[in-house]
C-alpha positions as a LaTeX table, in Angstrom:
\begin{tabular}{lrrr}
\hline
Residue & $x$ (\AA) & $y$ (\AA) & $z$ (\AA) \\
\hline
Met1 & 115.20 & 26.54 & 39.32 \\
Lys2 & 115.30 & 28.10 & 42.80 \\
Lys3 & 118.72 & 29.61 & 42.09 \\
Asn4 & 117.43 & 31.21 & 38.89 \\
Ile5 & 114.43 & 32.65 & 40.70 \\
Ile6 & 116.67 & 34.08 & 43.41 \\
Lys7 & 118.93 & 35.65 & 40.79 \\
Val8 & 115.95 & 37.27 & 39.07 \\
Leu9 & 114.62 & 38.63 & 42.36 \\
Ile10 & 118.02 & 40.03 & 43.28 \\
Ala11 & 118.32 & 41.69 & 39.87 \\
Leu12 & 114.86 & 43.24 & 40.17 \\
Phe13 & 115.58 & 44.50 & 43.67 \\
Phe14 & 118.92 & 45.93 & 42.58 \\
Asn15 & 117.38 & 47.75 & 39.61 \\
Gln16 & 114.61 & 49.18 & 41.79 \\
Tyr17 & 117.21 & 50.33 & 44.32 \\
Ile18 & 119.32 & 52.05 & 41.67 \\
Asn19 & 116.29 & 53.73 & 40.11 \\
Ala20 & 115.14 & 54.94 & 43.50 \\
Gln21 & 118.46 & 56.70 & 44.05 \\
Val22 & 118.40 & 58.68 & 40.81 \\
Thr23 & 117.18 & 62.23 & 41.37 \\
Thr24 & 116.75 & 64.94 & 38.75 \\
Ile25 & 117.03 & 68.59 & 39.75 \\
Val26 & 115.73 & 71.26 & 37.35 \\
Leu27 & 116.82 & 74.84 & 37.98 \\
Gln28 & 115.27 & 77.70 & 36.01 \\
Pro29 & 115.26 & 80.68 & 38.38 \\
Asn30 & 113.67 & 84.09 & 37.84 \\
Glu31 & 115.17 & 87.48 & 38.60 \\
Asp32 & 114.20 & 87.31 & 42.28 \\
Asn33 & 116.19 & 84.15 & 43.03 \\
Ser34 & 118.80 & 84.08 & 40.28 \\
Lys35 & 122.37 & 85.23 & 39.92 \\
Asp36 & 123.43 & 86.36 & 36.47 \\
Ala37 & 124.97 & 89.46 & 34.95 \\
Leu38 & 126.14 & 91.03 & 31.72 \\
Ile39 & 129.54 & 92.72 & 31.57 \\
Ser40 & 131.02 & 94.81 & 28.78 \\
Ser41 & 134.24 & 96.57 & 27.83 \\
Tyr42 & 131.92 & 99.44 & 26.85 \\
Glu43 & 131.52 & 101.36 & 30.11 \\
Pro44 & 133.76 & 98.77 & 31.82 \\
Ser45 & 133.02 & 99.93 & 35.35 \\
Lys46 & 129.22 & 99.69 & 34.90 \\
Asn47 & 127.29 & 96.90 & 36.60 \\
Arg48 & 124.54 & 95.21 & 34.58 \\
Gly49 & 123.30 & 92.68 & 37.12 \\
Gly50 & 119.63 & 93.12 & 36.26 \\
His51 & 119.99 & 92.86 & 32.49 \\
Ser52 & 117.42 & 90.80 & 30.56 \\
Asp53 & 120.02 & 89.55 & 28.03 \\
Phe54 & 122.51 & 86.71 & 28.40 \\
Val55 & 125.00 & 87.20 & 25.57 \\
Ala56 & 128.40 & 86.55 & 24.07 \\
Met57 & 129.02 & 89.43 & 21.74 \\
Ser58 & 131.53 & 91.68 & 20.03 \\
Trp59 & 130.17 & 94.80 & 18.34 \\
Thr60 & 130.77 & 98.52 & 18.04 \\
Val61 & 129.18 & 101.36 & 19.99 \\
Ser62 & 129.41 & 104.73 & 18.27 \\
Gly63 & 132.21 & 103.25 & 16.17 \\
Asn64 & 134.16 & 101.94 & 19.18 \\
Pro65 & 134.74 & 98.16 & 19.59 \\
Ala66 & 132.97 & 96.60 & 22.58 \\
Asn67 & 132.97 & 93.06 & 23.93 \\
Tyr68 & 130.15 & 91.56 & 25.98 \\
Arg69 & 130.28 & 88.52 & 28.24 \\
Ser70 & 127.73 & 86.94 & 30.56 \\
Leu71 & 127.92 & 85.23 & 33.93 \\
Ile72 & 125.47 & 82.89 & 35.64 \\
Glu73 & 125.57 & 80.85 & 38.82 \\
Phe74 & 122.96 & 78.23 & 39.65 \\
Asp75 & 122.24 & 77.23 & 43.24 \\
Leu76 & 123.63 & 73.70 & 43.51 \\
Ser77 & 123.17 & 73.43 & 47.28 \\
Asn78 & 120.55 & 70.69 & 46.86 \\
Val79 & 123.07 & 68.45 & 45.12 \\
Pro80 & 124.70 & 66.37 & 47.89 \\
Ser81 & 128.46 & 66.54 & 48.24 \\
Gly82 & 129.96 & 63.45 & 46.65 \\
Ala83 & 126.89 & 62.77 & 44.54 \\
Val84 & 127.45 & 60.95 & 41.26 \\
Ile85 & 126.43 & 63.27 & 38.42 \\
Asn86 & 125.00 & 61.09 & 35.65 \\
Ser87 & 124.31 & 64.05 & 33.40 \\
Ala88 & 123.89 & 67.83 & 33.43 \\
Tyr89 & 122.37 & 69.85 & 30.62 \\
Leu90 & 122.12 & 73.60 & 30.18 \\
Ser91 & 119.50 & 75.13 & 27.89 \\
Leu92 & 119.70 & 78.71 & 26.60 \\
Tyr93 & 116.81 & 80.32 & 24.75 \\
Ser94 & 117.20 & 82.92 & 22.04 \\
His95 & 115.16 & 86.10 & 21.88 \\
Asp96 & 115.15 & 89.26 & 19.82 \\
Ser97 & 116.50 & 91.78 & 22.30 \\
Pro98 & 115.24 & 95.35 & 21.90 \\
Gly99 & 118.74 & 96.58 & 22.68 \\
Leu100 & 121.13 & 93.89 & 21.39 \\
Gly101 & 119.15 & 92.14 & 18.65 \\
Ser102 & 119.61 & 88.44 & 17.92 \\
His103 & 122.37 & 86.00 & 16.90 \\
Ser104 & 124.72 & 87.31 & 14.21 \\
Thr105 & 127.65 & 85.99 & 12.19 \\
Ser106 & 128.15 & 89.17 & 10.14 \\
Ser107 & 131.94 & 89.05 & 10.30 \\
Gly108 & 132.43 & 85.33 & 10.96 \\
Ser109 & 131.62 & 82.52 & 13.35 \\
Asn110 & 129.90 & 83.31 & 16.64 \\
Glu111 & 131.15 & 80.06 & 18.21 \\
Ser112 & 131.36 & 80.62 & 21.94 \\
Val113 & 132.71 & 78.98 & 25.05 \\
Leu114 & 131.33 & 78.24 & 28.53 \\
Ser115 & 133.97 & 78.26 & 31.27 \\
Arg116 & 133.83 & 77.56 & 34.99 \\
Ile117 & 134.20 & 80.68 & 37.10 \\
Thr118 & 136.80 & 80.13 & 39.81 \\
Ser119 & 136.45 & 83.24 & 41.99 \\
Ser120 & 133.44 & 84.79 & 43.73 \\
Trp121 & 131.43 & 87.64 & 42.22 \\
Asp122 & 128.52 & 89.81 & 43.24 \\
Glu123 & 125.61 & 90.14 & 40.81 \\
Asn124 & 125.10 & 93.76 & 41.87 \\
Ala125 & 128.77 & 94.74 & 41.72 \\
Val126 & 130.48 & 92.71 & 38.98 \\
Thr127 & 131.81 & 94.70 & 36.02 \\
Trp128 & 134.19 & 94.19 & 33.12 \\
Asn129 & 136.97 & 95.69 & 35.23 \\
Asn130 & 136.52 & 93.34 & 38.20 \\
Gln131 & 135.24 & 90.23 & 36.39 \\
Pro132 & 136.07 & 86.94 & 38.13 \\
Thr133 & 138.71 & 84.45 & 37.06 \\
Thr134 & 137.92 & 81.34 & 35.01 \\
Thr135 & 139.54 & 78.05 & 34.06 \\
Ala136 & 139.73 & 76.36 & 30.67 \\
Glu137 & 139.44 & 72.94 & 32.31 \\
Asn138 & 136.46 & 71.03 & 30.84 \\
Glu139 & 135.18 & 74.16 & 29.10 \\
Val140 & 132.28 & 73.61 & 26.68 \\
Phe141 & 132.03 & 75.04 & 23.18 \\
Leu142 & 128.83 & 76.31 & 21.61 \\
Ser143 & 128.92 & 75.88 & 17.86 \\
Glu144 & 128.18 & 78.64 & 15.37 \\
Ser145 & 124.47 & 79.43 & 15.16 \\
Ser146 & 122.59 & 78.19 & 12.11 \\
Asn147 & 120.00 & 80.99 & 12.24 \\
Ser148 & 119.29 & 84.17 & 14.19 \\
Thr149 & 116.70 & 82.61 & 16.51 \\
Gln150 & 118.36 & 79.29 & 17.35 \\
Asp151 & 117.87 & 77.93 & 20.86 \\
Tyr152 & 120.80 & 76.02 & 22.33 \\
Leu153 & 119.11 & 73.14 & 24.12 \\
Asp154 & 120.63 & 70.42 & 26.32 \\
Ile155 & 124.22 & 71.65 & 26.21 \\
Asp156 & 126.24 & 68.90 & 27.91 \\
Val157 & 127.89 & 70.52 & 30.94 \\
Thr158 & 128.26 & 67.30 & 32.93 \\
Asn159 & 132.01 & 67.62 & 33.46 \\
Leu160 & 131.70 & 71.25 & 34.51 \\
Ile161 & 128.99 & 70.45 & 37.06 \\
Glu162 & 131.07 & 67.55 & 38.37 \\
Asp163 & 133.95 & 70.01 & 38.89 \\
Met164 & 131.63 & 72.44 & 40.68 \\
Ile165 & 130.33 & 69.77 & 43.06 \\
Ala166 & 133.83 & 68.43 & 43.72 \\
Asp167 & 135.38 & 71.86 & 44.30 \\
Pro168 & 132.69 & 74.31 & 45.46 \\
Thr169 & 135.21 & 76.75 & 46.92 \\
Asn170 & 136.62 & 77.44 & 43.47 \\
Ser171 & 133.38 & 77.13 & 41.51 \\
His172 & 131.06 & 80.09 & 41.00 \\
Gly173 & 129.05 & 79.36 & 37.89 \\
Phe174 & 129.61 & 79.79 & 34.16 \\
Leu175 & 131.05 & 82.55 & 32.03 \\
Leu176 & 129.94 & 82.77 & 28.40 \\
Lys177 & 132.05 & 84.56 & 25.82 \\
Leu178 & 132.80 & 84.43 & 22.10 \\
Leu179 & 135.66 & 82.15 & 21.15 \\
Asn180 & 136.92 & 84.93 & 18.88 \\
Glu181 & 135.92 & 88.34 & 20.20 \\
Gln182 & 135.93 & 90.14 & 16.87 \\
Tyr183 & 133.06 & 92.38 & 15.84 \\
Tyr184 & 130.45 & 91.84 & 14.36 \\
Arg185 & 129.45 & 88.55 & 16.00 \\
Lys186 & 127.01 & 87.64 & 18.76 \\
Leu187 & 124.89 & 85.06 & 20.50 \\
Val188 & 121.87 & 86.58 & 22.25 \\
Phe189 & 119.85 & 84.62 & 24.81 \\
Ala190 & 117.32 & 85.58 & 27.46 \\
Ala191 & 118.62 & 86.05 & 31.00 \\
Ser192 & 116.77 & 85.24 & 34.22 \\
Gly193 & 115.36 & 88.76 & 34.25 \\
His194 & 113.44 & 88.30 & 31.00 \\
Ser195 & 109.67 & 88.84 & 31.30 \\
Asn196 & 108.96 & 85.38 & 29.81 \\
Ser197 & 109.99 & 82.82 & 32.43 \\
Asp198 & 109.96 & 80.02 & 29.83 \\
Leu199 & 113.03 & 81.64 & 28.25 \\
His200 & 115.13 & 81.76 & 31.40 \\
Pro201 & 118.38 & 79.73 & 31.35 \\
Lys202 & 117.67 & 76.19 & 32.57 \\
Leu203 & 119.98 & 73.63 & 34.17 \\
Glu204 & 118.92 & 70.00 & 34.55 \\
Val205 & 121.12 & 67.77 & 36.73 \\
\hline
\end{tabular}
């Protein structure tokens, strides 16, 4: 009987210890403390660091094809080096942009891909022409939208965040782009500069 009691006490203590070590970090920054940017092959040397849209898009501007990609980097400094990442989820919120509209599959699937950025970039200087490098390792695919206002909630980016924590020197956030950059297709989400803070990109680790 005593042995069984001891085993139960040890199990309870162990479970309490494990639960005490689990920490959840939620990051949903605003424009003042965020780092995201929109880049486009239309005006490829133009910086759009303060844009309110976070998009993957291929369209035409005055009849000329133009591709749009988005970059975002969350501050992971509060995640200890060597920490075990149980899960990491990214949520992106749709909105009807005054300039870019909403999700569209006019010419086909708007399936997109999130990749880890492997070189540094400056929110106030990044452009299409100087966009940072990325890796296909553990990239995450966003399926075709089912409607024009679909939110993409709890995207599993656990492996990408694990890579970022393990190799911070070569990890500088996410790049979002269409899997097939062929107009007319787009995913349109709110960026950290959107006036509604509830729509800002959110990372939960």
